[in-house]
N, C-alpha and C positions, 0 to 999 in steps of 0.2 A: 693581269691581276693589276688592281689600285694599290697606293700604300699613301703613308703619309711620310713625308720627311721634315725635319726640323734643325734650324742652322741660329745662332745666337750671335748678338755685337755686343759691344762696350765701348761708351763713349770714350771719350779723351778725356773726361776727370777721375776714368777706373782709376785705382790704386798702381795697377800693372800697366795701363795705358801712359798715367802719369813718368811714370820710370821710363817706356816707350822712346814717349819727346824727349826727358832728357838726354838719354844716351845719344840717340838720333842729333841734338841740339850740338852735344860736345862733335861728334861726329862731322858735322856741317862746319862747325865753328874750326874745325883742322884742317877740315878738303879748302875752305875759303881761303887760307894761309898758304897750304901745301896739297897740289890736285896726288903727290904722292906718300902723301901722309898712311902713317898704320894704325889704328885705332879698332880697339874692343873693349866698349868701354858698358859696364854693368852699372845699374842702380837699385839701389836700394829705398824707398821713402815710408813713414812713420809718422806717428803724430809728432807734428814737429821737426822734425828730423829727414833729412835727403842725404844719401852716403854712395859717395860715385867710387869704383876702382875700376883697373884692369892693364890693358898694356896701350902703348902709344909709341910712336914714334916721327920724329918731324928733324927738321934741320937746327942746331943747335944756334943759330941765328935766331930763328922763330920760335921754338918750343916756350922760352919763356913769356914771353908777350900772349902766345896761346895760353898757357897755362894762368895765368896773370887774368884772361878774358873770362874766364870759365864759370864762376860763380854768379859773375853779374847774366849771365847766356843764359844758365838755371834756372834763374829767379825770372830774368823776361819771359824764357817759357812755361814755367808755372802761374804766371803774370794774366799770359792770355790764353792760358785754359778758365779760369777764373777763381785761381783759388784764393777768398781773403776772409777765410776763416780763424778764427778764435784760437784753433789750436792744430791750424795750416793756412799759415798766413804767405804769401811768395817772397815779403819785405822779413820774415821775423822768423822761421826756421832754420835751424840750427845747420850748416853745410860742413862738409867734410871732404875733402878729396883725396882720395889714396891711389890714383894713377902713375904705373911705372914705364920703367923703356921695356920695349917691344923684347921677349925672348930670344937670345941671338941664334935658336937653334931653328925656331919659327924661320926668322929673320933672312935663316941661309937657304931652308928649303923656299921660300917665297923668293927670294932675290935671283938664284941661281936655278933651281929646277935642271928637266932632265935636258941634256943640250944645251945648257945654257938659254935655257926659255925658261922663263918666269913659271914657277908650277904653282901649284892649286896652295891657297894657305892652310887647308887644311883635308882629310877626308870625309866623306861623306856622299849623300844621295840627295837628290832634289828634283822633286816631283812639279811640272806647270799643267795648268788642264784650260781647257775651252768649253763651251758648247752654247745652244742656241734659244737657250730657256730666257734669256734678257738678250737688252741691244746692247749691252756690253758685253755680249759673250762671257757672262757669271750663271754660276747656278741662282738662281732665283732666291731662295729662303736665307741667304746670307747679302745678298744685293740689298732686298729690303727691308732685312733690320740693319743694314748700315745705313740706308737712306731716312729710314726712321728718325733714328739717333741724331745722324748729323742736321737734320731739318730742324730736330729740337735744340740744339745747340747754336746753331743761328739765330732761330726764337730768343735763347737766353739771352744770346750775349749782344742782341739789339735792341733788349731792356734791361735798364739797368736796377727795374724793381720785379724782374721776371721773378714767379714763385718757384722757379726750376732752379738746382746744384747744379751743380757739373760731372756731376756721376750720375752716371746712369745703366741702363739694361737692357736689352730689347730680346724678342727670340720669336721668330716665324716659324709655324707649322702647316707645312701647305700640301696641298693632296695633288696626288700625284695619279694621270689614269692609266691605261691598261698600254698605252703607247711610249711610255713615260717622261711625257711630259707633263709640268701643275699646270691645274685645269681651276687650282681655288687656295682657299686661305680658309686652313682646320681653326688655327686660334692663335691668339697674338697676345705674349707675355710683354710687357713694359715695366721695370721698376726704375722711378729717377728720384733723384733724392731733390729735397722741397723746403721751402721758408716753412721754421716751425709755425706759424699763422696760416697756412695753406690746409683746407681740407681735403679730403680724397676725392670729394663730387667735385672741387677747386679743379683739380689736377686732372682728372678723365674731362672736366668738358673742355679741357686746355688740348691734351693730346689725342682725343679720338679724331677729331676732323683733321691733324696732320696724318696719321696713320689711314683713315682713309684718302686722303690725298695721294700716297705714298704707294700703296696696293695699287696694282690693274682696276679698271671698272669693273665693277660685279665682284669684285672679292672679298670686301670688307667684313670682317663676321660680326655676328651679333653681338647685343652688348653683354651676353651671360658669356662668351667664346673670347672675350678682351679682358684680359684680366691685368690690372695695373696695380701696382703696387700691395700685392698678395699678402706680405704681411701686417701692413695696417700704414705703417710709420719708416720713413726713411728721411729724417734731418741729419743723422749724423755718415759722412761719406768722406770718398776719398779717403789719403792714406791716413786720417786720423778715424777711424771707420776699420778697418781693416790695409794691414800693409802691403803695399804691392813691389814687385819686381820686374828688373827687362826681361822680358821674352817668356812670360807666362802664357800667353796668349795666339799662341803660332797657329791654330787654328781662326779663328776669329780676323788674323791676319792673311790667311788663304783662301782657303773655298768652302768655310763652313762647315767640312765635314765630308763636303759631296765627292771628294776626290783624296787621294794619299797623301800622306806627308812625308817628306824625311827625315823630319823631326830637328831639325837644324831651325830656330829667330833669327830673325833679318836685325831688328834696331841695336845701335852702337855700334855695328860692323862695318870697317871698309870694305872697299869691294874688292878686295882682293881675297874675302874669305868667299871662298865660291858657295857657304851656306843661302846668303844672301845672294850674289850675283850670276850664278848660275841657276839659282832658284826663278832670279827675275828673265834672265833668259827662254828657261825653258816655258815660261808661261805667255811669251813672247811670242817663240818657237807655236806653241798650241793655241793659242788666239790666231795666226797668223795663218794657221791650217784652218782652221773652220773660218776665217771670214775671206780666205781665198775657195769657198764650195766645195773643199775635199774633203770634206768631215761635218757632218753634225756635232761629234763630240771628237775628244784628243785628249790624251794623256800622254806625256813625255818624261824619262826620265832620263835624269843623265849622275853618272858618278864619275867621283876623283877622289885620287891617291895625291896625298901631301907631298910638294916638292915636285910633281909630274903636270905637265902643261896639257896633255893629250884627256879625256877622259876615258875612264877604264871601259864607260859602257854608256849608251847611248839606246835608249827607246820608246818606240813609237804604239798607240794603241788606241786606234777609232771608234772602239768599241762595236764592229760590226758597222760602223756608218761610213765608213770613209767608200770615197770614189775611185781610189786607187789601193795595190797592199798595202801593210805596213810597212812590209819593207821595203817597198822603192821606194813611201815616204819616209823612211830611216834615211835614205840615202838623200835623197833630194835636200833633207833638212839641213845634213851635216854640209851638201855642197855649199849650201846657203849661205851656212854663217857657221863657221870655224869656232869653236867652242873651247878651244883654249881662258885660259883666267883677262890672259892679258887683250884678246881679241876679243870678247865680252863686252870689258870694260870700253873701250876703242868703239868697238858698235855700239854702245847705248849710250856712251857718253855718261857714263856713270864717277868719274871722280870728280865728281862736283858736290857745291853743298846744296844735294838735293832733298836730302832723306827727312828731318823733321815733318815735312807734309805728310808722308807716310804711314807715321806714328799712331795715326786712330783711323777708324773706319776702313780701314782694310789697304794692303798696297796692291789688291787686283780689284778691277772692272772700275777703274779712274780712264780719265780723258789724258792723253799727251800733254804736257806743257800745262796742266789746269791751275798749278801752286805756283808758276813761272817757269821761265825758261828751262828746258832740261829737264824736269819734274817726270816721273812716270813715262819716261822714254819707253821702258819697257813694253804699253801699254798700245803702241803704235803699230798698225798692220801697215806698212808700207814693205813687207817681203813679199806681201801676199801673191801681188801682181805673179811676180820671180817666183815662187811657187808654184804655182800653177802652170804657167808656163812650162816649167821644168818635168813634168809630170806625166 
């Protein structure tokens, strides 16, 4: 049976993504000074105001310097996104910092853990997924949604007089055939902030060839099925148009609804938080399974208890596409990569200031190292050969 499936993305200028970027900028600032720093930073943004809060820990001699650098780093991040609007300008918004020391109860569980081995920073369940729908082994609808917005951001930033604004959203609906693979696009929705003087025809003329170039050959929708700024006007955008919060775009960040999500957000969390690091590990394992030719689709679930190092469960599902049994694959995965929080961090090199680039256009489906050394390490397929040889 054929069917339709839809995923959406939002740009780096979307209010929630602004907050994700700020939170990850704060995290990177801490990790740039101390690899074992602990950070859980939440951000709220609205008209002419950015507020951060949460728990942090760093050495007493480094903490004052880090805290003193935060406001400048945050303003720099928002300048890079492109906000110079009257009611949300990187140089003029009011900034409030409510970060405080990490809970000693949490610190004790993470630092000591079971058998004196570092435990997980929280309980929870995390999913990873990979499939053959695209060359980056991601579901197609979310991948193309991200790519449309990423390309438009590049166009906007390359032209000081661009009619495009920083805030935008895309949504791609694909047609899937009876074999479960996408065969074409059904509808594309794009809403983009724009200059007041720009007409809707101006915007459509600019974005249409971009969308046509991103979608595979022969997939471009008709003019009637391309919905551009359906409300008719999108001048007021970003945190001035709608308040933003860290962690509200978890489906955009992952698989666009094509795979399960454990519920935990990523941005602003240091890698002792398994919400983030174990989700990266699960994607890494799933991607390597598919890259190794062991399955066409793979879902991995990991689950943890706070203060306990080993996962309480590991689950693999190849959705009937596996070349070996799922049980045998699970054993091979655990043998190939021990899944304690510390081993995940060491294996993927997560104790580095690598996170700000992940705050927009998806944490997955990227290229290892694409935004600098160590970035998107969980997208590497260096485990594929070892997995293939072990089963």
